[in-house]
C-alpha positions in Angstrom: 164.3 107.1 27.6 165.8 105.5 30.5 166.4 102.1 32.5 166.8 102.0 36.1 168.3 98.7 37.7 166.6 97.9 41.0 167.7 94.4 41.6 169.9 91.5 40.2 172.6 94.2 39.3 176.1 92.6 40.4 173.8 89.9 41.9 171.8 87.1 40.6 168.4 87.5 42.5 165.8 90.7 42.6 165.3 91.3 39.5 163.7 94.4 39.2 164.2 97.1 35.9 162.1 100.2 35.7 162.0 101.4 32.0 160.7 104.9 31.6 159.8 106.0 27.9 157.7 108.6 26.4 155.6 109.2 29.5 155.1 105.1 30.5 156.7 103.5 33.2 156.8 99.7 33.4 158.8 97.2 35.1 160.4 93.9 33.9 160.2 91.5 36.7 159.4 92.6 40.4 161.3 89.9 41.8 162.6 88.7 45.5 166.1 89.0 46.7 167.4 85.5 48.3 170.1 84.5 49.9 171.6 85.8 53.2 169.3 86.8 56.0 171.2 90.2 55.4 170.0 89.8 51.6 166.6 88.9 52.3 165.9 92.1 54.8 166.2 94.1 51.4 162.7 92.7 50.7 161.4 95.0 53.3 162.9 98.6 51.9 160.5 100.9 50.7 160.2 100.5 46.8 162.5 103.0 45.1 159.5 104.4 42.7 156.0 104.9 43.5 153.9 101.8 42.5 151.0 103.6 41.9 152.9 105.3 39.0 153.6 101.9 37.5 151.4 101.0 34.4 152.2 97.4 33.9 154.4 94.7 34.5 156.1 92.2 31.8 157.2 89.2 33.9 159.7 86.9 32.3 159.2 83.7 34.3 157.7 82.5 37.6 160.8 82.1 39.9 160.3 83.9 43.0 163.6 85.9 42.1 161.9 87.3 39.4 157.9 87.5 40.5 158.1 86.9 44.3 157.6 90.9 45.3 154.7 91.2 42.6 151.9 90.7 45.7 154.0 93.6 48.0 153.9 95.4 44.5 150.1 95.4 44.2 149.5 95.8 48.1 151.6 99.1 48.0 149.1 100.4 45.1 150.3 98.9 41.4 146.8 98.2 39.9 147.9 97.5 36.5 148.3 94.4 34.2 151.2 91.8 34.9 151.6 90.2 31.4 153.3 86.8 31.0 153.0 83.8 29.2 149.9 81.2 30.3 152.6 78.8 31.9 154.2 81.4 33.7 150.6 82.6 35.0 149.6 79.0 36.3 153.0 78.3 38.0 153.2 81.9 39.5 149.9 80.7 41.0 151.5 78.0 42.7 154.9 79.7 43.6 153.6 82.9 44.9 150.9 81.2 47.3 153.5 78.7 48.4 155.8 81.6 49.3 153.2 83.4 51.3 152.3 80.1 53.2 156.2 79.7 53.9 156.6 83.3 55.3 153.5 82.8 57.4 154.5 79.6 58.9 158.2 81.1 59.3 156.7 83.8 61.3 154.7 82.0 63.6 157.8 79.5 64.2 159.7 82.6 65.2 157.5 84.1 67.6 156.9 80.8 69.4 160.5 80.6 69.5 161.2 83.9 70.6 158.6 83.5 73.1 160.3 80.3 74.9 163.5 82.1 74.5 162.5 85.1 76.7 160.8 82.8 79.3 164.3 81.0 79.6 166.1 84.0 79.5 163.9 86.1 81.6 163.0 88.4 78.9 166.2 88.6 76.7 165.9 87.5 73.0 168.4 85.5 71.7 167.5 85.4 68.3 167.5 88.2 65.8 164.2 90.2 65.6 161.6 88.2 63.7 160.5 89.4 60.2 156.9 89.4 59.7 155.5 88.2 56.3 155.9 90.2 53.4 152.6 89.6 52.4 149.8 86.8 53.1 147.6 84.5 50.8 145.1 87.3 50.7 147.6 89.7 49.0 148.5 86.9 46.7 144.9 86.1 45.5 144.7 89.8 44.7 148.0 90.3 42.7 146.7 87.0 40.8 143.6 89.0 39.7 146.3 91.3 37.5 147.8 88.7 35.8 147.4 88.4 32.2 148.6 85.4 29.8 149.9 85.6 26.5 151.4 83.0 24.1 154.7 82.9 22.7 155.3 84.8 19.7 152.1 86.9 19.8 152.9 90.5 19.5 150.9 92.8 21.9 150.7 96.6 23.0 150.1 96.9 27.1 150.2 101.0 26.4 150.5 103.3 23.7 154.1 103.5 22.3 154.9 100.4 23.3 154.7 96.8 21.8 156.0 93.3 23.3 156.7 89.9 21.9 157.7 86.9 24.2 160.1 84.4 23.0 160.7 81.3 24.4 164.1 81.1 26.8 164.4 77.6 27.7 164.7 78.3 30.9 161.7 76.8 32.8 158.4 75.6 31.7 157.0 79.4 30.2 160.2 81.4 30.6 160.4 83.9 28.5 162.5 86.4 26.5 160.6 89.6 26.3 161.2 91.7 22.9 160.0 95.3 23.4 159.6 98.2 20.7 159.4 101.5 22.3 158.6 104.6 20.4 161.2 107.1 20.5 158.6 110.3 20.3 160.4 111.0 16.7 158.6 108.8 14.6 160.8 105.7 15.3 161.1 102.9 17.3 163.7 101.7 19.4 164.0 97.9 20.3 164.8 96.3 23.7 165.6 92.8 24.7 165.4 91.5 28.0 166.8 88.0 27.8 165.3 86.8 31.3 167.0 83.6 32.5 168.1 81.6 29.2 168.3 77.9 29.6 171.1 75.7 28.2 170.5 74.4 24.5 170.5 71.0 24.0 168.6 70.0 27.4 165.8 67.8 27.7 162.0 68.4 28.0 162.0 72.2 26.9 163.0 73.9 23.6 166.3 75.6 23.5 166.3 79.6 24.0 164.7 81.4 20.6 167.4 83.2 18.7 166.8 86.9 18.5 167.8 88.7 15.3 168.3 92.2 16.4 168.0 95.0 19.1 169.4 98.1 20.0 169.3 97.7 23.9 170.0 94.0 25.3 169.8 92.8 28.8 171.5 89.6 29.2 171.9 87.0 32.4 175.4 86.1 33.5 174.6 83.6 36.3 177.2 81.5 34.7 178.8 84.0 32.7 182.3 83.1 34.0 182.1 79.4 33.4 181.3 76.3 31.4 179.1 73.6 32.6 180.5 70.3 32.7 178.6 68.2 29.6 175.5 66.1 29.9 177.0 62.6 29.5 179.5 63.3 32.0 177.0 64.9 34.4 174.8 61.7 34.0 177.8 59.5 34.5 178.2 61.0 38.0 174.8 61.1 38.5 174.6 57.2 38.4 177.9 56.4 40.1 176.5 58.4 43.2 173.2 57.0 43.3 173.9 53.3 42.9 176.8 53.4 45.2 174.7 55.0 47.9 171.5 53.7 48.0 172.5 50.3 49.0 173.5 51.5 52.3 172.0 55.1 52.6 169.9 58.1 51.2 170.7 60.7 48.5 169.3 63.7 49.1 168.7 66.3 46.1 167.7 70.0 47.3 165.6 70.9 44.1 163.9 73.7 43.0 160.1 72.9 42.6 160.0 74.2 39.2 162.1 73.0 36.9 164.9 71.2 38.4 162.6 68.7 39.9 160.7 67.7 36.7 164.2 67.8 34.5 165.7 65.7 37.2 162.8 62.8 37.2 163.3 62.8 33.6 166.9 61.9 33.8 166.4 59.7 36.3 163.6 58.0 33.9 166.0 57.9 30.8 168.9 56.1 32.8 166.3 53.5 34.2 165.0 52.8 30.4 168.8 52.3 29.6 169.3 49.8 32.6 171.9 52.2 34.3 170.2 52.2 37.6 169.2 49.7 40.1 165.2 49.5 41.0 165.1 52.5 42.6 162.4 54.6 45.1 162.4 58.2 44.2 160.3 60.4 46.9 159.2 64.1 45.4 158.5 65.7 48.8 157.2 69.1 48.2 153.6 70.0 47.7 154.4 73.0 45.5 156.8 70.6 43.1 153.7 67.9 42.8 151.6 70.9 41.6 154.5 72.2 39.4 154.8 68.8 37.6 150.9 68.4 37.3 151.2 71.8 35.3 154.2 70.9 33.4 151.9 67.7 32.4 149.0 70.3 31.2 151.6 72.3 28.9 153.0 69.4 27.3 153.1 71.3 23.9 155.8 73.3 25.1 158.3 69.9 25.4 160.7 69.0 22.9 160.2 66.0 20.8 163.0 63.9 22.7 160.9 64.6 25.9 157.6 63.4 24.4 159.1 60.1 23.1 160.8 59.3 26.3 157.3 59.9 28.4 155.5 57.5 25.9 157.8 54.8 26.7 157.9 55.6 30.6 155.5 53.0 31.4 157.9 50.3 30.4 160.0 51.6 33.2 157.7 51.5 35.9 159.4 48.5 37.6 162.8 50.1 37.8 161.8 53.7 39.0 159.0 54.0 41.8 158.2 57.6 41.7 156.2 58.6 45.0 154.7 62.2 45.2 154.5 63.5 48.9 152.2 66.6 49.8 151.0 65.3 53.2 153.1 66.7 56.4 152.7 63.0 57.7 153.9 61.1 54.9 156.7 63.8 54.7 157.5 62.7 58.6 157.6 58.9 58.0 160.3 59.5 55.5 162.5 60.6 58.2 162.3 56.8 59.3 163.9 55.5 56.0 167.6 54.7 56.5 168.6 53.7 52.8 167.3 53.2 49.5 165.8 56.4 48.9 166.4 59.5 46.5 164.8 62.6 48.2 164.1 65.5 46.1 162.8 68.1 47.9 162.6 71.8 48.0 163.8 74.7 48.5 166.4 74.3 46.0 169.0 76.5 47.6 168.1 74.6 51.3 167.1 77.8 52.8 163.5 76.7 53.8 161.2 74.2 53.4 161.0 70.2 53.9 164.5 69.5 52.5 165.8 71.0 55.9 164.6 68.2 57.5 166.0 65.6 55.1 169.2 67.2 55.2 169.1 67.3 59.2 168.5 63.7 59.2 171.1 62.6 56.4 173.8 65.0 56.4 175.5 63.8 59.6 175.9 59.8 57.9 178.9 59.1 56.0 176.7 56.5 54.2 174.5 59.1 52.7 175.0 61.5 49.7 173.7 65.3 49.0 173.6 66.2 45.0 173.4 69.9 44.3 171.7 70.3 41.1 171.2 74.3 40.9 172.8 77.4 41.6 173.3 78.3 45.5 173.3 81.9 46.1 176.3 83.6 48.5 174.6 83.3 52.3 172.4 80.0 51.9 173.3 76.5 53.2 173.2 75.2 49.9 176.4 77.4 49.2 178.1 76.3 52.3 177.8 72.8 51.2 178.9 73.4 47.8 181.9 75.5 49.7 182.6 72.4 51.7 182.0 73.6 55.2 182.1 70.5 57.8 179.8 72.2 60.1 176.6 73.6 59.5 173.3 75.0 61.7 170.4 73.2 60.8 166.9 73.5 62.6 168.9 74.9 65.8 171.5 72.2 65.8 175.1 71.8 65.2 175.4 69.5 62.3 179.0 67.7 61.3 178.8 67.3 57.6 179.8 63.4 56.8 177.7 62.7 54.1 179.5 63.3 50.6 178.5 66.4 48.6 178.5 66.5 44.8 177.9 69.6 42.9 176.5 68.8 39.2 176.6 71.9 37.6 175.7 70.3 34.4 171.9 70.1 35.4 171.7 73.8 35.8 168.8 75.8 34.2 170.6 78.3 33.1 172.9 78.9 30.2 176.8 78.9 30.5 179.2 81.2 29.2 179.4 79.6 25.9 175.8 79.5 25.3 175.3 82.9 26.6 177.9 84.2 23.9 176.7 81.9 21.1 172.8 83.6 21.7 174.0 86.6 21.8 176.3 86.6 18.5 172.9 85.0 16.6 172.2 88.7 16.3 172.7 90.0 13.0 174.3 93.0 14.3 175.2 94.1 17.8 173.3 96.3 19.9 174.0 100.0 20.9 174.1 98.9 24.5 174.3 95.7 26.2 173.6 95.5 30.3 174.9 92.1 31.7 172.7 91.6 34.4 171.4 88.7 36.9 174.9 87.3 38.0 177.4 87.8 40.8 179.8 90.6 40.2 182.6 88.2 39.0 180.3 86.3 36.4 178.8 89.4 35.1 182.3 91.2 34.7 183.4 88.0 32.9 180.6 87.6 30.5 180.9 91.7 29.8 184.7 91.2 28.8 183.9 88.4 26.9 181.1 90.1 24.8 183.7 93.2 24.4 186.0 90.7 22.6 183.3 89.4 20.3 183.8 90.4 16.4 181.9 93.7 15.5 180.9 94.2 19.4 183.5 96.8 19.6 180.8 99.8 19.0 178.3 98.1 21.7 178.3 100.0 24.9 178.8 97.3 27.3 177.9 97.8 31.0 177.3 95.9 34.1 175.2 98.2 36.0 175.4 99.3 39.6 172.1 99.1 41.8 170.0 101.9 41.7 172.1 103.3 38.7 169.8 105.0 35.8 171.0 104.7 32.1 169.8 106.5 29.2 168.6 104.0 26.4 
C-alpha cells in the first residue's frame, strides 16, 4: 500500500492524494492550485498518473482547491465515480460551473487585451502568454454526471477491499472527514483517516468536526498549524467597530469565499443587528455564486447547529436594521460602483484574484474613508495576501492603486481550525496512529503542527511526516 502526494504538500491548495492498495487506485480530492500566476500554471501540467487507471475519487468538500481539477481529470480519461456528501455534490455543481465560466471570460478578455497590445506595439505582446481555460462548461456537465452523493455516517464500498465513511468536518456545508478501511491482503484491514479541511469548533451555523476514535494512518490539514485564532467575541468587537466607524462616510468591502465565509459573515451581521450593536445597514452580496450557494445552504437546514436554527427563526425581527441585497445581474453590480458610502459589499473571490470583488476594490481601495475586511486565508501571490502583508501600491485591473483604505484581518472568521483545535481533534483518538502526514499548509505551518504532534503524550511512536510534493510513502 502506498500514498503519493500530488498536491497540498507544503502548500495549502491543490489537494490531490493518490492511494494504491491491493490493486485499487483512487484519489482523495483533485483540486486546483491557487495563488500566483506561477502557482496556477501548475494546473496545466499533465497529471503525474494515468487518469484512466483511477478507479474512483473521494471528494472531501466543494472548495475549488479540492475539486477544481475534476473536470480536467474526466476529460483526460477518468470514467469512475466521484463520492461526496449530498451537500458537496450540490455545491460542486455551482462552483465548478462558476470556475469554468471565469476561465472562459478571462481567456476572452485576455485575448482581446493582447490583440489591442499588438496593435499598439506593432505586433509585440506586452503581457504574459494567455492561458486557455483548463476546461469548459461542457466538460463540467460531463463530470457532474459522475458525482455520487453519500450521507454522513453511511458506510459504503466503492471497490472490493475498500470501505468508506464520511464524517462531518465542520468546515463548510457538506465538508467531510473520510474514514477509509483498506484490506491488507492478509485477512486484516488498515484504517486511513483524511481530515479534509477541519472547521474551528464552537463556530455558528455548522456543527463541530466529528471526533475520530482511531486510525492507523492519518492525513491532517495544517492551514493554521502554527497559530491561534483571535477569539470570536474580540473578532466581533472589531467587526462592529470597523463597520460603525466606516459606513457613515465610506464603504466596507469584504472579499469572501462564496461558499462558507459569505453565509457565516451574514449570520454574524444578523446576530449583531439583533443585539442592537449595528446601526441600520445595507449589505450587498454581489456574487451570483454566493447567491446560489446561500440557496443551497438553506436547502440543507438539517446540517445547521441549534444556535443557527434559533437565530434564523428570529431573523424577521431584524429586517429593519439589516437590509440584505443579493445581486446576480451584472448591471446591478455595476450600479454598486456609484455607491459612495453606507454599504457593506461582500463579494468573491475570497483571495481577491478574480471576480467582481476586483471592481469594488478598484473603486474603494484608494479612498481613506473606506475599509477592507479580510476574513479568510490568503494564499501566497494573491492580491489578498499582498493587502494582508501591508503593500501600499497594488496593480488592479490594469491600474496602479495606492492603498489608502484601512485593511483589517479578522482571523477569527477563518473556516479552518487553528493549532489548538487541530491538536484537540488529533488527541481525541483513543491511541495515536502509526503514521501521520501533515498536509494542506505552507511549509512553516505544517512543520509547526508536525513538531507539536511529536510532543503530544503517547505520540512518540507515531511517524509524523511533512511530505514533499510527488513523494510516495508506504502505508
